[in-house]
C-alpha positions, 0 to 999 in steps of 0.5 A, a space after each residue: 274837363 281841364 285835363 282835356 284841355 290841357 291835353 288840347 293845348 300842348 297838342 297846340 304847342 307841339 304842333 305850332 314848335 313842330 311846324 315852325 322848327 319846320 319853317 326855321 329849316 326850310 328858311 335856313 335851306 333857302 338862304 344856303 341855296 341862295 348864298 351859294 348861287 349868289 357865290 357862283 355868281 359872284 365867281 362867274 362875273 369876276 372870271 368873266 373875260 369880256 365883262 359887261 359895262 363902260 370897261 367892258 366896252 372899252 376893251 372889247 373896243 380895243 380888242 376889235 381895234 388889235 384885231 384889225 391892225 394885225 389882219 392888216 399886216 398878215 394881208 400886207 405881208 400875204 400880199 407883198 411879202 415884204 417885211 418892209 411893206 409890213 413895218 411902214 404899215 404898221 408904223 402908219 396904223 400906229 400914227 393913225 390908230 386913235 384916228 381909227 378909232 375915234 372914227 370906228 368905235 367912238 359911241 359918245 356922238 351916236 
């Protein structure tokens, strides 16, 4: 009788050890997969051109303002074909740039 109990106990211990090893392997695989996903996400966040957040919004606002200035200068050139008018428009935009930025892109009061 004790031989049978000893064999049964040995079988239970072996199956418990096997299950523990399988669980450990599964946890290690899951941890490796999670680490790989987090590394990929960190790399993607680092490489993104337009980042979200306050600095990203500020950068986007400057981008939009720069695009608007270039479009205005291009329209001035196309309409007049005069370098003097384009330079004058650029000087006006340089002086009026901060005011235009506050008017169009300031989100503090909204």
